[in-house]
matplotlib code that plots the C-alpha trace (Angstrom):
import matplotlib.pyplot as plt

x = [-30.5, -27.3, -26.5, -30.8, -31.2, -28.8, -30.5, -32.3, -29.9, -28.0, -28.8, -26.8, -22.9, -20.9, -18.5, -15.6, -13.1, -14.0, -14.0, -16.5, -15.3, -11.9, -13.0, -15.6, -12.1, -10.2, -12.6, -13.2, -8.7, -8.2, -6.5, -6.3, -8.3, -5.4, -3.9, -6.1, -6.1, -9.1, -9.5, -11.5, -10.1, -7.0, -5.5, -6.5, -5.2, -2.3, -1.6, -2.2, 0.9, 3.2, 2.3, 3.0, 6.2, 8.0, 7.2, 10.0, 9.2, 7.5, 9.9, 9.8, 13.9, 15.8, 16.2, 12.5, 12.9, 16.6, 14.6, 12.5, 13.8, 17.2, 19.3, 17.8, 19.3, 19.5, 19.7, 22.7, 23.1, 22.0, 19.5, 20.4, 21.9, 24.3, 23.1, 19.9, 19.1, 18.4, 21.6, 24.1, 23.7, 22.4, 19.2, 16.8, 14.9, 17.2, 15.8, 12.8, 9.7, 8.0, 10.3, 13.7, 14.9, 15.6, 12.2, 10.8, 11.6, 10.7, 12.6, 11.6, 14.7, 13.1, 15.9, 13.4, 12.5, 10.0, 10.8, 8.6, 8.4, 7.0, 4.9, 2.7, -1.0, -0.9, -1.3, 1.7, 3.6, 0.9, 0.9, 4.2, 4.4, 2.0, 3.5, 7.5, 9.1, 11.3, 10.3, 12.8, 11.3, 12.6, 11.7, 9.3, 11.9, 10.8, 8.2, 6.2, 7.2, 8.2, 12.2, 13.1, 16.7, 16.9, 14.3, 16.8, 20.0, 17.6, 17.7, 20.1, 20.2, 17.4, 14.6, 11.6, 8.9, 8.5, 5.9, 4.9, 1.8, 0.6, -0.9, 1.0, -1.1, -1.2, 0.6, -1.2, 2.0, 2.2, 5.6, 5.6, 5.3, 9.3, 10.1, 7.9, 9.2, 13.3, 12.8, 11.4, 14.2, 16.6, 14.7, 16.2, 13.4, 13.2, 12.0, 8.2, 7.0, 3.5, 2.2, -0.2, -3.3, -6.2, -6.8, -6.3, -9.4, -8.7, -6.0, -6.6, -6.7, -3.6, -1.0, -2.9, -0.5, -2.2, -1.7, -1.1, 2.0, 3.4, 3.3, 4.3, 7.9, 8.2, 7.0, 7.5, 5.2, 1.7, -0.6, -3.2, -6.8, -9.8, -13.6, -13.0, -12.4, -14.4, -16.6, -17.6, -18.3, -15.5, -18.1, -18.1, -14.7, -13.4, -10.2, -7.4, -4.5, -3.3, 0.0, 2.1, 0.7, 4.2, 3.2, -0.6, -1.5, 1.2, -1.1, -3.8, -2.7, -3.9, -6.9, -9.7, -12.6, -16.6, -14.9, -15.7, -19.3, -21.7, -22.8, -19.6, -19.8, -22.7, -21.6, -18.9, -20.4, -22.5, -20.0, -18.4, -21.8, -22.1, -18.5, -20.7, -21.6, -18.8, -16.5, -18.7, -18.5, -14.7, -14.9, -16.5, -13.8, -11.1, -12.5, -13.6, -9.8, -8.0, -9.7, -9.0, -5.5, -5.1, -7.1, -5.4, -2.2, -2.7, -2.9, 1.1, 0.2, 2.8, -0.1, 1.3, 0.0, -3.0, -4.1, -6.3, -9.4, -7.6, -4.8, -1.9, -1.9, 2.4, 2.7, 3.0, 0.1, -2.5, -3.7, -4.4, -6.5, -8.4, -9.1, -10.5, -13.0, -14.3, -13.2, -12.1, -8.5, -5.8, -3.0, 0.6, 2.9, 5.2, 1.6, 1.1, -2.6, -4.7, -8.2, -10.5, -12.1, -15.8, -18.1, -17.8, -19.4, -16.3, -13.7, -14.4, -14.9, -11.3, -9.7, -11.3, -9.4, -6.4, -6.6, -7.1, -3.6, -1.9, -3.4, -2.0, 2.1, 2.0, 1.8]
y = [8.7, 9.5, 12.6, 13.4, 12.9, 16.2, 18.2, 18.8, 20.3, 22.9, 25.7, 24.8, 24.8, 21.8, 20.8, 23.7, 20.7, 17.8, 14.6, 12.8, 11.9, 11.1, 9.0, 6.2, 6.1, 5.6, 2.9, 1.1, 0.7, 0.2, 3.6, 6.1, 8.8, 10.6, 9.6, 10.7, 13.7, 14.8, 17.8, 19.0, 15.7, 14.3, 17.3, 20.0, 17.3, 17.6, 20.5, 20.9, 18.6, 20.7, 24.1, 22.3, 20.1, 21.1, 25.0, 26.9, 28.3, 25.3, 25.0, 21.1, 19.8, 17.6, 16.0, 15.3, 12.1, 11.3, 8.9, 7.0, 3.7, 2.2, 2.6, 5.6, 8.9, 11.9, 13.7, 14.7, 14.1, 12.0, 9.0, 6.2, 4.1, 1.6, -2.0, -0.4, -1.6, 1.7, 3.6, 2.7, 1.7, 3.3, 4.4, 3.5, 7.0, 8.7, 7.3, 6.4, 7.4, 8.9, 11.8, 13.3, 14.6, 18.3, 18.6, 18.2, 20.3, 23.9, 26.6, 29.1, 29.4, 28.9, 25.9, 23.5, 21.0, 17.7, 14.8, 12.8, 10.8, 12.6, 12.9, 12.5, 14.0, 17.9, 18.5, 18.0, 20.3, 23.3, 22.6, 22.7, 26.4, 27.8, 26.7, 27.9, 24.5, 23.3, 20.3, 17.8, 15.5, 12.3, 10.2, 7.4, 4.2, 2.6, 0.4, 3.3, 2.3, 5.4, 4.9, 4.0, 3.6, 7.1, 8.9, 7.9, 9.1, 12.0, 12.9, 16.2, 17.8, 20.4, 17.6, 18.5, 16.2, 12.5, 11.3, 8.1, 7.5, 3.3, 3.3, 5.9, 8.1, 8.5, 4.7, 2.9, 1.2, -0.5, -1.0, -4.1, -4.2, -4.8, -2.5, 0.0, -1.4, -1.4, 2.6, 4.1, 2.4, 4.4, 7.8, 9.3, 9.4, 13.8, 13.4, 13.2, 11.0, 11.3, 8.0, 8.2, 5.4, 7.7, 4.7, 1.4, 0.6, -1.0, -3.2, -7.1, -7.9, -9.4, -6.2, -4.2, -3.4, -3.1, 0.6, -0.1, -2.4, 0.4, 3.8, 1.2, 1.1, 4.0, 7.5, 9.9, 8.2, 9.6, 7.4, 9.6, 8.1, 9.9, 9.2, 10.5, 7.9, 4.1, 5.3, 8.3, 10.5, 13.6, 16.1, 15.7, 17.0, 14.0, 13.2, 11.6, 11.0, 8.4, 9.4, 9.2, 10.7, 13.0, 14.6, 14.9, 17.1, 19.3, 19.1, 19.7, 22.9, 24.7, 22.5, 24.9, 25.5, 24.5, 23.3, 19.6, 19.3, 17.8, 15.5, 14.0, 12.1, 10.1, 9.9, 8.1, 6.2, 4.8, 4.2, 1.6, -0.1, -0.4, -2.6, -5.4, -2.4, -1.1, -4.5, -5.4, -2.1, -2.2, -5.9, -4.4, -1.9, -3.3, -6.4, -3.6, -2.2, -5.5, -6.2, -3.1, -3.0, -6.0, -4.6, -1.7, -2.9, -5.3, -1.8, -1.7, 0.8, -0.1, 0.4, -0.5, -3.2, -0.9, -1.5, 1.5, 3.1, 4.4, 3.5, 5.2, 5.5, 6.0, 7.4, 11.0, 11.2, 9.2, 12.4, 14.3, 11.3, 11.1, 14.7, 14.6, 11.7, 13.9, 11.7, 13.2, 12.2, 13.8, 14.9, 14.5, 17.4, 14.1, 13.2, 10.5, 10.2, 8.5, 7.3, 6.4, 3.3, 3.4, 0.7, -1.4, 1.1, 3.9, 1.5, 0.7, 4.2, 4.9, 1.6, 3.1, 6.3, 5.0, 2.1, 5.1, 7.0, 2.9, 3.0, 6.8, 5.8, 2.2, 3.4]
z = [11.4, 14.0, 12.6, 12.3, 15.9, 16.9, 14.3, 17.1, 19.5, 16.2, 18.4, 21.2, 21.4, 21.5, 23.9, 24.6, 24.3, 23.1, 25.7, 24.0, 20.7, 22.2, 24.5, 21.9, 19.6, 22.0, 23.4, 20.0, 20.2, 23.6, 23.9, 26.7, 25.8, 27.0, 23.4, 21.1, 19.8, 17.6, 14.5, 11.7, 9.8, 9.3, 7.6, 11.0, 12.6, 10.4, 10.9, 14.6, 14.9, 12.3, 14.2, 18.0, 16.5, 14.0, 13.0, 13.8, 17.2, 18.8, 21.4, 20.6, 19.9, 20.8, 23.9, 24.8, 23.9, 25.7, 28.4, 26.5, 25.6, 25.2, 22.4, 21.2, 19.5, 21.0, 17.7, 17.0, 13.6, 10.9, 12.2, 10.0, 12.5, 11.7, 11.2, 10.6, 7.1, 6.0, 6.6, 4.2, 0.5, -2.3, -2.5, -5.5, -5.7, -8.0, -11.7, -10.9, -13.5, -10.3, -10.2, -9.2, -6.5, -8.1, -8.3, -5.1, -2.1, -1.2, 0.8, 3.1, 5.2, 8.8, 8.8, 10.0, 7.6, 6.8, 5.4, 3.1, 0.1, -2.7, -4.7, -1.9, -0.3, -2.1, 1.9, 3.6, 1.1, 1.8, 5.2, 5.2, 3.5, 6.2, 8.9, 7.7, 7.6, 4.5, 2.5, 1.8, -0.8, -1.7, -5.2, -4.9, -5.9, -9.5, -8.1, -6.3, -3.2, -0.1, -0.2, 3.7, 2.9, 1.3, 3.6, 6.6, 4.8, 4.5, 8.0, 9.5, 13.1, 11.3, 10.5, 13.0, 11.3, 9.1, 6.9, 6.0, 4.2, 4.8, 2.3, 0.2, -1.3, -4.2, -5.4, -2.5, -2.5, 1.3, 3.6, 4.8, 8.9, 9.4, 6.8, 8.9, 12.1, 11.0, 9.7, 13.0, 15.4, 12.7, 13.7, 16.7, 19.4, 19.4, 15.8, 15.6, 13.0, 11.5, 10.3, 8.4, 8.2, 5.7, 4.3, 6.9, 6.3, 3.0, 3.9, 4.3, 8.2, 7.9, 6.5, 9.5, 12.7, 16.1, 17.1, 21.2, 20.0, 17.8, 20.3, 23.4, 21.5, 19.3, 21.6, 18.8, 16.5, 15.8, 14.1, 11.6, 10.6, 9.6, 8.7, 5.2, 3.0, 4.1, 6.2, 3.6, 6.0, 4.3, 4.4, 8.4, 8.5, 11.2, 11.9, 14.7, 16.0, 18.0, 20.2, 23.3, 26.3, 25.8, 22.5, 21.8, 25.4, 23.0, 20.3, 21.8, 23.2, 19.6, 19.8, 18.5, 21.5, 20.3, 17.0, 16.9, 16.4, 18.2, 16.1, 14.8, 18.4, 17.4, 13.3, 14.4, 17.3, 14.5, 12.2, 15.0, 14.6, 11.2, 10.4, 8.8, 6.5, 5.4, 5.3, 2.3, 1.0, 1.4, -0.4, -3.5, -4.1, -3.6, -5.8, -8.5, -7.9, -8.7, -11.5, -13.1, -12.4, -14.2, -16.9, -16.7, -16.9, -19.9, -21.8, -21.2, -17.8, -15.5, -12.3, -9.4, -6.1, -4.7, -1.5, -1.4, -2.9, -5.9, -8.6, -9.5, -13.5, -14.1, -18.1, -20.0, -21.8, -19.2, -17.2, -20.8, -22.1, -18.8, -18.4, -22.7, -21.8, -18.8, -16.5, -13.0, -12.1, -9.8, -12.8, -11.8, -13.4, -15.4, -16.9, -14.5, -12.8, -10.0, -10.4, -7.6, -7.9, -9.0, -10.2, -13.3, -15.6, -14.2, -15.0, -18.6, -19.1, -17.3, -20.3, -22.8, -22.2, -22.1, -24.4, -27.0, -25.7, -26.2, -29.8, -30.6, -29.4, -31.1, -34.2]

ax = plt.figure().add_subplot(projection="3d")
ax.plot(x, y, z, "-o")
ax.set_aspect("equal")
plt.show()
C-alpha cells in the first residue's frame, strides 16, 4: 500500500540528492542524518565507499585519522598492535577446508589493497577489480569463521580498506562482539573498515551491537546494511551505511543525482512500522534453519552454525548433487554450496539430494 500510494507521483523526479530517507533511517537508529548515506542496495553503497575511500586517486590516505582517539596508529607498518591478541601467533587459515591462501586474491598493480575473508560475498572482489584495488583474501578458519588474527597480519602500508561480514556470507558464522572490538583496535585509524551487516535482522537481540557505540569508539568504521534480506525489498534496491561525520560526506561525493526513488522512503517507513511482522517472519526462518542444519549434520555434512537465512554445506560433491536435483544454490569452486532457507518441503528436497551423495560416498 505504501508504494501504491507513490505510483501516482511516478511522473515526478525524486529528490536531487536524498535527504528524507537518511532522516528516516537516522531517526530509527538514533544517529544524525549526517551519519547516513543511502544508495542502490548495500552493493551500491559499498561501491561508493570503494570509489571514494579505497580506489587509486581517491585521495584518502594516511593521516586523516591521526587525531582520532588515544592510542591510534598513524598508519605506518602493520596494524597488528602488540598485546592486541591478534598480532602474534599463527592463524588457523592455512589448511582450512574453506580454501587455501594461494587460491585467493587479485592484482591490478595499483598498489592499493583491500583485506577481507574468503570466500565472501562475490560482489566485493568484483567491485575491487572495477575500481582498481587489489584483493588480499584471507582464508576462513577451519570453523568457517573469518580469521581475525590472519586478517590483522595482512594489514600493510598498502591497505586501503578492510571488510568484515557479521554474519559472514557465505558461512553464516558470527564474530563475537569482544573479538570484533579487539580486532578494530588493531586497525590503524586511517584505514576504513566496512562492517557488512546485511543479515543483522536475523541475529538474536543479545548478539546485536548498538551501532552508536561502535561508531563512537571507531571513527574509521562504516556499518553497511540493506533492506534486501529480512525486509524482502531486494527488487527496490535500498541500502545504507552508517559512519562518522568525517567519512560519510566523503562517500556522498559520488551520490548519484535523482538516484533514490521517491517510493524508497515510503517503503522503509512501512517496514519500520511492520516490525512485529518482521519478527514473526525471522523467527519462522531461523527455526527452520536450525532444524535443517541438524538434519544435514546427521547426514555427515559438517554445516557450521548460521546466524543468517542460509546454510553453508561444505563438501566436494554437494553443489553438483543440488544442481542435479534441480535445487538452486550458490556453488563454490571446491564443490561446496550455500542454500537459502525455505519452507519444510524445500528443506526435505535438500536433504534428499545430499543423502544421495552420502550413500554414494559410503560405498
